[in-house]
PQR file with spaces between the fields and no chain letter, atoms N, CA, C, O and H, PARSE charges and radii, in Angstrom:
ATOM       1  N    MET     1      21.623   46.741  169.732 -0.4000 1.5000
ATOM       2  CA   MET     1      21.676   47.750  168.676 -0.0000 2.0000
ATOM       3  C    MET     1      20.409   48.602  168.700  0.5500 1.7000
ATOM       4  O    MET     1      20.476   49.829  168.637 -0.5500 1.4000
ATOM       5  N    PHE     2      19.267   47.947  168.790 -0.4000 1.5000
ATOM       6  CA   PHE     2      17.998   48.689  168.794 -0.0000 2.0000
ATOM       7  C    PHE     2      17.897   49.589  170.020  0.5500 1.7000
ATOM       8  O    PHE     2      17.425   50.722  169.931 -0.5500 1.4000
ATOM       9  H    PHE     2      19.213   46.950  168.841  0.4000 1.0000
ATOM      10  N    GLY     3      18.345   49.075  171.168 -0.4000 1.5000
ATOM      11  CA   GLY     3      18.303   49.867  172.396 -0.0000 2.0000
ATOM      12  C    GLY     3      19.193   51.097  172.297  0.5500 1.7000
ATOM      13  O    GLY     3      18.831   52.175  172.768 -0.5500 1.4000
ATOM      14  H    GLY     3      18.728   48.154  171.241  0.4000 1.0000
ATOM      15  N    VAL     4      20.365   50.927  171.679 -0.4000 1.5000
ATOM      16  CA   VAL     4      21.280   52.059  171.503 -0.0000 2.0000
ATOM      17  C    VAL     4      20.635   53.109  170.621  0.5500 1.7000
ATOM      18  O    VAL     4      20.702   54.303  170.909 -0.5500 1.4000
ATOM      19  H    VAL     4      20.659   50.051  171.296  0.4000 1.0000
ATOM      20  N    ARG     5      20.009   52.657  169.540 -0.4000 1.5000
ATOM      21  CA   ARG     5      19.373   53.597  168.612 -0.0000 2.0000
ATOM      22  C    ARG     5      18.260   54.361  169.319  0.5500 1.7000
ATOM      23  O    ARG     5      18.118   55.569  169.131 -0.5500 1.4000
ATOM      24  H    ARG     5      19.955   51.686  169.305  0.4000 1.0000
ATOM      25  N    ARG     6      17.476   53.666  170.127 -0.4000 1.5000
ATOM      26  CA   ARG     6      16.381   54.325  170.844 -0.0000 2.0000
ATOM      27  C    ARG     6      16.933   55.374  171.817  0.5500 1.7000
ATOM      28  O    ARG     6      16.403   56.482  171.910 -0.5500 1.4000
ATOM      29  H    ARG     6      17.592   52.685  170.280  0.4000 1.0000
ATOM      30  N    THR     7      17.995   55.018  172.534 -0.4000 1.5000
ATOM      31  CA   THR     7      18.610   55.959  173.469 -0.0000 2.0000
ATOM      32  C    THR     7      19.128   57.172  172.731  0.5500 1.7000
ATOM      33  O    THR     7      18.971   58.299  173.201 -0.5500 1.4000
ATOM      34  H    THR     7      18.426   54.118  172.458  0.4000 1.0000
ATOM      35  N    PHE     8      19.751   56.955  171.565 -0.4000 1.5000
ATOM      36  CA   PHE     8      20.293   58.054  170.766 -0.0000 2.0000
ATOM      37  C    PHE     8      19.181   58.994  170.329  0.5500 1.7000
ATOM      38  O    PHE     8      19.331   60.213  170.415 -0.5500 1.4000
ATOM      39  H    PHE     8      19.879   56.040  171.184  0.4000 1.0000
ATOM      40  N    ILE     9      18.073   58.445  169.865 -0.4000 1.5000
ATOM      41  CA   ILE     9      16.941   59.270  169.427 -0.0000 2.0000
ATOM      42  C    ILE     9      16.394   60.065  170.608  0.5500 1.7000
ATOM      43  O    ILE     9      16.088   61.250  170.473 -0.5500 1.4000
ATOM      44  H    ILE     9      17.952   57.455  169.795  0.4000 1.0000
ATOM      45  N    TRP    10      16.270   59.414  171.772 -0.4000 1.5000
ATOM      46  CA   TRP    10      15.736   60.102  172.945 -0.0000 2.0000
ATOM      47  C    TRP    10      16.637   61.265  173.347  0.5500 1.7000
ATOM      48  O    TRP    10      16.152   62.359  173.633 -0.5500 1.4000
ATOM      49  H    TRP    10      16.519   58.451  171.883  0.4000 1.0000
ATOM      50  N    ARG    11      17.948   61.028  173.368 -0.4000 1.5000
ATOM      51  CA   ARG    11      18.890   62.085  173.743 -0.0000 2.0000
ATOM      52  C    ARG    11      18.859   63.215  172.731  0.5500 1.7000
ATOM      53  O    ARG    11      18.904   64.387  173.105 -0.5500 1.4000
ATOM      54  H    ARG    11      18.341   60.138  173.136  0.4000 1.0000
ATOM      55  N    THR    12      18.783   62.872  171.456 -0.4000 1.5000
ATOM      56  CA   THR    12      18.758   63.893  170.408 -0.0000 2.0000
ATOM      57  C    THR    12      17.527   64.771  170.557  0.5500 1.7000
ATOM      58  O    THR    12      17.624   65.996  170.475 -0.5500 1.4000
ATOM      59  H    THR    12      18.746   61.920  171.153  0.4000 1.0000
ATOM      60  N    GLN    13      16.365   64.155  170.777 -0.4000 1.5000
ATOM      61  CA   GLN    13      15.132   64.925  170.935 -0.0000 2.0000
ATOM      62  C    GLN    13      15.215   65.823  172.165  0.5500 1.7000
ATOM      63  O    GLN    13      14.743   66.959  172.141 -0.5500 1.4000
ATOM      64  H    GLN    13      16.286   63.161  170.844  0.4000 1.0000
ATOM      65  N    LYS    14      15.816   65.312  173.240 -0.4000 1.5000
ATOM      66  CA   LYS    14      15.946   66.107  174.458 -0.0000 2.0000
ATOM      67  C    LYS    14      16.834   67.318  174.207  0.5500 1.7000
ATOM      68  O    LYS    14      16.500   68.430  174.617 -0.5500 1.4000
ATOM      69  H    LYS    14      16.200   64.388  173.259  0.4000 1.0000
ATOM      70  N    VAL    15      17.963   67.111  173.536 -0.4000 1.5000
ATOM      71  CA   VAL    15      18.878   68.217  173.229 -0.0000 2.0000
ATOM      72  C    VAL    15      18.188   69.248  172.355  0.5500 1.7000
ATOM      73  O    VAL    15      18.297   70.449  172.604 -0.5500 1.4000
ATOM      74  H    VAL    15      18.234   66.208  173.203  0.4000 1.0000
ATOM      75  N    ILE    16      17.477   68.787  171.331 -0.4000 1.5000
ATOM      76  CA   ILE    16      16.787   69.708  170.426 -0.0000 2.0000
ATOM      77  C    ILE    16      15.727   70.497  171.195  0.5500 1.7000
ATOM      78  O    ILE    16      15.569   71.698  170.976 -0.5500 1.4000
ATOM      79  H    ILE    16      17.389   67.811  171.129  0.4000 1.0000
ATOM      80  N    THR    17      15.008   69.836  172.086 -0.4000 1.5000
ATOM      81  CA   THR    17      13.972   70.517  172.860 -0.0000 2.0000
ATOM      82  C    THR    17      14.591   71.584  173.760  0.5500 1.7000
ATOM      83  O    THR    17      14.060   72.689  173.868 -0.5500 1.4000
ATOM      84  H    THR    17      15.137   68.860  172.265  0.4000 1.0000
ATOM      85  N    GLU    18      15.717   71.256  174.409 -0.4000 1.5000
ATOM      86  CA   GLU    18      16.344   72.199  175.335 -0.0000 2.0000
ATOM      87  C    GLU    18      16.919   73.407  174.610  0.5500 1.7000
ATOM      88  O    GLU    18      16.955   74.501  175.172 -0.5500 1.4000
ATOM      89  H    GLU    18      16.149   70.358  174.321  0.4000 1.0000
ATOM      90  N    THR    19      17.371   73.227  173.372 -0.4000 1.5000
ATOM      91  CA   THR    19      18.040   74.323  172.664 -0.0000 2.0000
ATOM      92  C    THR    19      17.205   74.843  171.505  0.5500 1.7000
ATOM      93  O    THR    19      17.725   75.544  170.637 -0.5500 1.4000
ATOM      94  H    THR    19      17.342   72.338  172.916  0.4000 1.0000
ATOM      95  N    SER    20      15.917   74.510  171.475 -0.4000 1.5000
ATOM      96  CA   SER    20      15.097   74.912  170.327 -0.0000 2.0000
ATOM      97  C    SER    20      14.778   76.405  170.393  0.5500 1.7000
ATOM      98  O    SER    20      13.942   76.844  171.182 -0.5500 1.4000
ATOM      99  H    SER    20      15.495   73.940  172.180  0.4000 1.0000
ATOM     100  N    LYS    21      15.461   77.169  169.549 -0.4000 1.5000
ATOM     101  CA   LYS    21      15.198   78.602  169.410 -0.0000 2.0000
ATOM     102  C    LYS    21      15.263   78.900  167.916  0.5500 1.7000
ATOM     103  O    LYS    21      16.344   79.157  167.387 -0.5500 1.4000
ATOM     104  H    LYS    21      16.141   76.813  168.908  0.4000 1.0000
ATOM     105  N    PRO    22      14.133   78.869  167.235 -0.5600 1.5000
ATOM     106  CA   PRO    22      14.097   78.956  165.771  0.2800 2.0000
ATOM     107  C    PRO    22      14.745   80.220  165.223  0.5500 1.7000
ATOM     108  O    PRO    22      15.203   80.226  164.080 -0.5500 1.4000
ATOM     109  N    THR    23      14.794   81.287  166.011 -0.4000 1.5000
ATOM     110  CA   THR    23      15.318   82.554  165.502 -0.0000 2.0000
ATOM     111  C    THR    23      16.831   82.630  165.638  0.5500 1.7000
ATOM     112  O    THR    23      17.450   83.562  165.124 -0.5500 1.4000
ATOM     113  H    THR    23      14.422   81.281  166.940  0.4000 1.0000
ATOM     114  N    ARG    24      17.439   81.656  166.329 -0.4000 1.5000
ATOM     115  CA   ARG    24      18.886   81.719  166.559 -0.0000 2.0000
ATOM     116  C    ARG    24      19.598   80.565  165.875  0.5500 1.7000
ATOM     117  O    ARG    24      19.407   79.406  166.242 -0.5500 1.4000
ATOM     118  H    ARG    24      16.936   80.900  166.747  0.4000 1.0000
ATOM     119  N    LYS    25      20.412   80.879  164.886 -0.4000 1.5000
ATOM     120  CA   LYS    25      21.160   79.846  164.166 -0.0000 2.0000
ATOM     121  C    LYS    25      22.224   79.222  165.059  0.5500 1.7000
ATOM     122  O    LYS    25      22.597   78.066  164.855 -0.5500 1.4000
ATOM     123  H    LYS    25      20.567   81.821  164.587  0.4000 1.0000
ATOM     124  N    GLU    26      22.720   79.972  166.050 -0.4000 1.5000
ATOM     125  CA   GLU    26      23.729   79.427  166.960 -0.0000 2.0000
ATOM     126  C    GLU    26      23.178   78.205  167.699  0.5500 1.7000
ATOM     127  O    GLU    26      23.889   77.218  167.891 -0.5500 1.4000
ATOM     128  H    GLU    26      22.417   80.910  166.215  0.4000 1.0000
ATOM     129  N    ALA    27      21.922   78.275  168.107 -0.4000 1.5000
ATOM     130  CA   ALA    27      21.313   77.163  168.833 -0.0000 2.0000
ATOM     131  C    ALA    27      21.231   75.931  167.942  0.5500 1.7000
ATOM     132  O    ALA    27      21.437   74.811  168.410 -0.5500 1.4000
ATOM     133  H    ALA    27      21.345   79.076  167.951  0.4000 1.0000
ATOM     134  N    ILE    28      20.932   76.132  166.664 -0.4000 1.5000
ATOM     135  CA   ILE    28      20.826   75.002  165.739 -0.0000 2.0000
ATOM     136  C    ILE    28      22.190   74.350  165.542  0.5500 1.7000
ATOM     137  O    ILE    28      22.306   73.125  165.593 -0.5500 1.4000
ATOM     138  H    ILE    28      20.765   77.042  166.284  0.4000 1.0000
ATOM     139  N    SER    29      23.223   75.162  165.318 -0.4000 1.5000
ATOM     140  CA   SER    29      24.559   74.603  165.109 -0.0000 2.0000
ATOM     141  C    SER    29      25.050   73.922  166.387  0.5500 1.7000
ATOM     142  O    SER    29      25.735   72.902  166.318 -0.5500 1.4000
ATOM     143  H    SER    29      23.129   76.157  165.277  0.4000 1.0000
ATOM     144  N    GLU    30      24.708   74.473  167.542 -0.4000 1.5000
ATOM     145  CA   GLU    30      25.068   73.857  168.820 -0.0000 2.0000
ATOM     146  C    GLU    30      24.411   72.487  168.940  0.5500 1.7000
ATOM     147  O    GLU    30      25.053   71.530  169.371 -0.5500 1.4000
ATOM     148  H    GLU    30      24.152   75.302  167.598  0.4000 1.0000
ATOM     149  N    THR    31      23.137   72.383  168.563 -0.4000 1.5000
ATOM     150  CA   THR    31      22.430   71.107  168.608 -0.0000 2.0000
ATOM     151  C    THR    31      23.095   70.096  167.691  0.5500 1.7000
ATOM     152  O    THR    31      23.268   68.936  168.067 -0.5500 1.4000
ATOM     153  H    THR    31      22.615   73.161  168.213  0.4000 1.0000
ATOM     154  N    GLN    32      23.470   70.521  166.495 -0.4000 1.5000
ATOM     155  CA   GLN    32      24.118   69.612  165.549 -0.0000 2.0000
ATOM     156  C    GLN    32      25.454   69.131  166.093  0.5500 1.7000
ATOM     157  O    GLN    32      25.807   67.962  165.936 -0.5500 1.4000
ATOM     158  H    GLN    32      23.330   71.462  166.189  0.4000 1.0000
ATOM     159  N    ARG    33      26.206   70.038  166.739 -0.4000 1.5000
ATOM     160  CA   ARG    33      27.499   69.637  167.295 -0.0000 2.0000
ATOM     161  C    ARG    33      27.306   68.628  168.419  0.5500 1.7000
ATOM     162  O    ARG    33      28.042   67.645  168.497 -0.5500 1.4000
ATOM     163  H    ARG    33      25.919   70.988  166.867  0.4000 1.0000
ATOM     164  N    LEU    34      26.325   68.857  169.293 -0.4000 1.5000
ATOM     165  CA   LEU    34      26.055   67.926  170.386 -0.0000 2.0000
ATOM     166  C    LEU    34      25.588   66.585  169.846  0.5500 1.7000
ATOM     167  O    LEU    34      25.968   65.537  170.367 -0.5500 1.4000
ATOM     168  H    LEU    34      25.727   69.656  169.230  0.4000 1.0000
ATOM     169  N    THR    35      24.760   66.610  168.798 -0.4000 1.5000
ATOM     170  CA   THR    35      24.271   65.373  168.203 -0.0000 2.0000
ATOM     171  C    THR    35      25.433   64.561  167.659  0.5500 1.7000
ATOM     172  O    THR    35      25.487   63.346  167.853 -0.5500 1.4000
ATOM     173  H    THR    35      24.451   67.462  168.374  0.4000 1.0000
ATOM     174  N    LYS    36      26.361   65.217  166.980 -0.4000 1.5000
ATOM     175  CA   LYS    36      27.527   64.522  166.434 -0.0000 2.0000
ATOM     176  C    LYS    36      28.382   63.956  167.554  0.5500 1.7000
ATOM     177  O    LYS    36      28.925   62.858  167.425 -0.5500 1.4000
ATOM     178  H    LYS    36      26.318   66.203  166.822  0.4000 1.0000
ATOM     179  N    ALA    37      28.507   64.693  168.655 -0.4000 1.5000
ATOM     180  CA   ALA    37      29.301   64.227  169.786 -0.0000 2.0000
ATOM     181  C    ALA    37      28.678   62.976  170.397  0.5500 1.7000
ATOM     182  O    ALA    37      29.383   62.016  170.708 -0.5500 1.4000
ATOM     183  H    ALA    37      28.066   65.585  168.759  0.4000 1.0000
ATOM     184  N    VAL    38      27.355   62.987  170.568 -0.4000 1.5000
ATOM     185  CA   VAL    38      26.651   61.827  171.125 -0.0000 2.0000
ATOM     186  C    VAL    38      26.783   60.640  170.184  0.5500 1.7000
ATOM     187  O    VAL    38      27.028   59.519  170.629 -0.5500 1.4000
ATOM     188  H    VAL    38      26.783   63.767  170.315  0.4000 1.0000
ATOM     189  N    ALA    39      26.623   60.876  168.884 -0.4000 1.5000
ATOM     190  CA   ALA    39      26.749   59.797  167.899 -0.0000 2.0000
ATOM     191  C    ALA    39      28.156   59.215  167.935  0.5500 1.7000
ATOM     192  O    ALA    39      28.326   57.998  167.861 -0.5500 1.4000
ATOM     193  H    ALA    39      26.424   61.787  168.522  0.4000 1.0000
ATOM     194  N    GLY    40      29.167   60.075  168.049 -0.4000 1.5000
ATOM     195  CA   GLY    40      30.549   59.607  168.114 -0.0000 2.0000
ATOM     196  C    GLY    40      30.796   58.766  169.350  0.5500 1.7000
ATOM     197  O    GLY    40      31.489   57.751  169.279 -0.5500 1.4000
ATOM     198  H    GLY    40      29.029   61.064  168.109  0.4000 1.0000
ATOM     199  N    LYS    41      30.241   59.172  170.483 -0.4000 1.5000
ATOM     200  CA   LYS    41      30.406   58.402  171.716 -0.0000 2.0000
ATOM     201  C    LYS    41      29.784   57.024  171.570  0.5500 1.7000
ATOM     202  O    LYS    41      30.377   56.032  171.994 -0.5500 1.4000
ATOM     203  H    LYS    41      29.679   59.997  170.541  0.4000 1.0000
ATOM     204  N    ILE    42      28.593   56.947  170.975 -0.4000 1.5000
ATOM     205  CA   ILE    42      27.906   55.665  170.810 -0.0000 2.0000
ATOM     206  C    ILE    42      28.695   54.773  169.854  0.5500 1.7000
ATOM     207  O    ILE    42      28.833   53.573  170.093 -0.5500 1.4000
ATOM     208  H    ILE    42      28.111   57.753  170.632  0.4000 1.0000
ATOM     209  N    LEU    43      29.212   55.356  168.774 -0.4000 1.5000
ATOM     210  CA   LEU    43      29.973   54.564  167.806 -0.0000 2.0000
ATOM     211  C    LEU    43      31.262   54.041  168.427  0.5500 1.7000
ATOM     212  O    LEU    43      31.687   52.926  168.125 -0.5500 1.4000
ATOM     213  H    LEU    43      29.100   56.330  168.579  0.4000 1.0000
ATOM     214  N    ARG    44      31.888   54.839  169.293 -0.4000 1.5000
ATOM     215  CA   ARG    44      33.134   54.412  169.920 -0.0000 2.0000
ATOM     216  C    ARG    44      32.878   53.484  171.098  0.5500 1.7000
ATOM     217  O    ARG    44      33.774   52.746  171.507 -0.5500 1.4000
ATOM     218  H    ARG    44      31.542   55.745  169.538  0.4000 1.0000
ATOM     219  N    ASN    45      31.667   53.509  171.649 -0.4000 1.5000
ATOM     220  CA   ASN    45      31.344   52.725  172.845 -0.0000 2.0000
ATOM     221  C    ASN    45      30.114   51.855  172.600  0.5500 1.7000
ATOM     222  O    ASN    45      29.074   52.103  173.209 -0.5500 1.4000
ATOM     223  H    ASN    45      30.939   54.109  171.317  0.4000 1.0000
ATOM     224  N    PRO    46      30.191   50.850  171.736 -0.5600 1.5000
ATOM     225  CA   PRO    46      29.001   50.056  171.395  0.2800 2.0000
ATOM     226  C    PRO    46      28.461   49.249  172.574  0.5500 1.7000
ATOM     227  O    PRO    46      27.297   48.848  172.563 -0.5500 1.4000
ATOM     228  N    LEU    47      29.293   49.007  173.591 -0.4000 1.5000
ATOM     229  CA   LEU    47      28.826   48.223  174.733 -0.0000 2.0000
ATOM     230  C    LEU    47      28.012   49.064  175.700  0.5500 1.7000
ATOM     231  O    LEU    47      27.288   48.525  176.537 -0.5500 1.4000
ATOM     232  H    LEU    47      30.238   49.333  173.599  0.4000 1.0000
ATOM     233  N    LEU    48      28.124   50.379  175.593 -0.4000 1.5000
ATOM     234  CA   LEU    48      27.393   51.271  176.498 -0.0000 2.0000
ATOM     235  C    LEU    48      25.998   51.518  175.935  0.5500 1.7000
ATOM     236  O    LEU    48      25.825   52.293  174.994 -0.5500 1.4000
ATOM     237  H    LEU    48      28.712   50.818  174.914  0.4000 1.0000
ATOM     238  N    HIS    49      25.003   50.850  176.524 -0.4000 1.5000
ATOM     239  CA   HIS    49      23.655   50.929  175.956 -0.0000 2.0000
ATOM     240  C    HIS    49      22.872   52.118  176.479  0.5500 1.7000
ATOM     241  O    HIS    49      22.043   52.673  175.758 -0.5500 1.4000
ATOM     242  H    HIS    49      25.144   50.221  177.288  0.4000 1.0000
ATOM     243  N    GLU    50      23.119   52.523  177.724 -0.4000 1.5000
ATOM     244  CA   GLU    50      22.331   53.631  178.276 -0.0000 2.0000
ATOM     245  C    GLU    50      23.244   54.632  178.945  0.5500 1.7000
ATOM     246  O    GLU    50      22.774   55.640  179.473 -0.5500 1.4000
ATOM     247  H    GLU    50      23.792   52.072  178.310  0.4000 1.0000
């Protein structure tokens, strides 16, 4: 569980870094959509740690 959480945080930070454009709201909504997609994959696949 802890390893999954760490991987999720790392992926989220990477996505935010790649799409960080403070002046563009599209980039923010895109990041949120990707974050939700990653979270959904982890919730549906608890055995997949990395």
